C-alpha positions, 0 to 999 in steps of 0.5 A: 500500500502506497500512502499519500505524501504531501510534504510541506514545501516552501519556494526558495527566496531567490524565486521572488526576483524571477516572480517580479521580472515575470510580473513586469513582463506580463503587465506590459504584454497583457495590458490591452488584453480583455479579461474574458480572453485572459480567462482562457488561461492555458487554452489561449494561444499566441505564437508570438507570445510563446516566442517572447517567452522562449527568448526570456528563457521561460520555456524548457526551464529545467532542461539541460542546456545542450538541448536548449534548456536552462537548467533551472529548478522546478521551483523557478518553473513553478513560479513562472507557471503561477504568474502566467496562469494567474495573469491569463497569459496565452501560453497554449501554443507551447504549453504541451511541449514544455509541460510533458512532451519535452520531458518525455523525450528527455527521458525516453527519446533518442539523442537524435530526437532530442537534438532535432526538436527540443531546442526549437520547443525551448525557443517557442517555435515548435508545438506539440499535441497529445494523441491519447484519447480515442472514440468510444474509449473515454479516458481508458487509454488501454482501450487504444485501437489505433494500430501501427503495423510494422512495414519496411523502414517504419510503421503504417498507422490506421485509426482515430484520435479524438479530443486532441487539443491543438492538433491543428497548430501543432508540429508534432504529436506524441501518440500512443498506438497499438503495435501488438495485434494479440497482446497478453494483457490490455496494457501491453502491446502499446507503443509511443511515437513522434508523428510529424503532423506537418509532413506526413501523408494520410493524416486528416485533422478536423476541428471540434467546436466546444460550447464556447465556440472555440475549436481547440479540440480536434479529431485526427484520422490516420489512413495508412500514415507512414511513421519512420522507425526513427520516430518510435519513442522509447521501446516497442511495447513499453508505451503504457509505462511511458504514458503513465509517467508522462501523465504525472507532469500533466496532472499536478501543475498549478493549471489544475487549480488556477483555470478559474482564477480569473473568475475569482478575481472578478467576483471579488471586484464585483462584490467590492463594487456592489458592497456585497457580503461575501467574506465567508464564502470568499474566505472558504474559496481562498482556503481551498485555493491555498491548500491546493497550491500547497499540494501542487507545490509539494509535487513540484518538490518531488519532481525537483528531487527526481521522484515520480509523484503519479499518485499525488498528481492524480489527487491534485488533478481530481481535487483541483477540478472539483474546486474549479467547477464549483467556482461558477456556481459559487459566483452565481450564488453570491451575486445572482448575476446571469452569465453573458456571452459577448456582452456585459461587464468583465465579471459577467463575460468571464462567468459566461465563458467559464460556465461553458467550459468548466464541464470539460475540466474533469475530462481533460487529463483523465476523467474523475472516475479514472483518476479515482481508480488510480488513487484507489489502486495506489492506496491498495483499495482495489 
């Protein structure tokens, strides 16, 4: 039985200088960006902004310098993430490459893959998406049916990936395919590949609009798409272990409790303007926020030590989604104002945007049911 472990962790004092530098940068870069646009947080995308971050050294911060990184601490990176998310910076273009695809290649990729791709990611010039989910499989990654069949010089891929955020703008996909037609177990016979989305025939990318009218989700269809041998990541058949290690990076960051932060800020401002009495409820929300931050920061401390906090990351993601999805409900109860789309003040528009988007927060990165199954297994309860 593996117990939870959330050690108290404080940010080193030297990170405060970085925090002030980032705040000054954001104050200038975002001064004309509407609040409802900022509410998109890490779903918002601006390639020019990503390049500016790359020039500042704020992408690939913990990576080795020989791959374009900066060999800074996970605490420095955590401060950068906090400030970007709290301000609503449009970091979506480089987000996946920086958060998980880059670290995955550092751990499992070939030297050629690292040298070719990672320096471009660190410059904010190369973007990734994740090919995990498929039709009719939900968050059950082991139900992957997209096949990669061995042929001369590589693999022919057929199948469909679904809900692939950013596929329409990404240069590469890290995809999980089935390479064994008769695996001994459901979780075996899976392999990860780098897929060049810009230069591979047989790939069709179709946008999927969400309730807010945005089309950052996609359906990606593979029809006899050829993926060379050199694009295999890690070992053939080792995909399940690799993808579960990758998800620890996806599930533990501050984006798991700051995606609704802009609504909390605007709710407080609106209460102040109207003289509303919401101190108790705001205090409760802040207490939850601070607790989630401490848990997430503890995970950053484990990553700094080179540990694999997969169980703790799942807990942070589950509790963070509950907190964020509760925010529009609390906002409506406190102020009694209806959400609006395309009109109204900052509070009404931010409330309108998040009311439409928060249902997805318990889906992305693994559904609540899947996460709780992982937690239960980690605790020896199943």
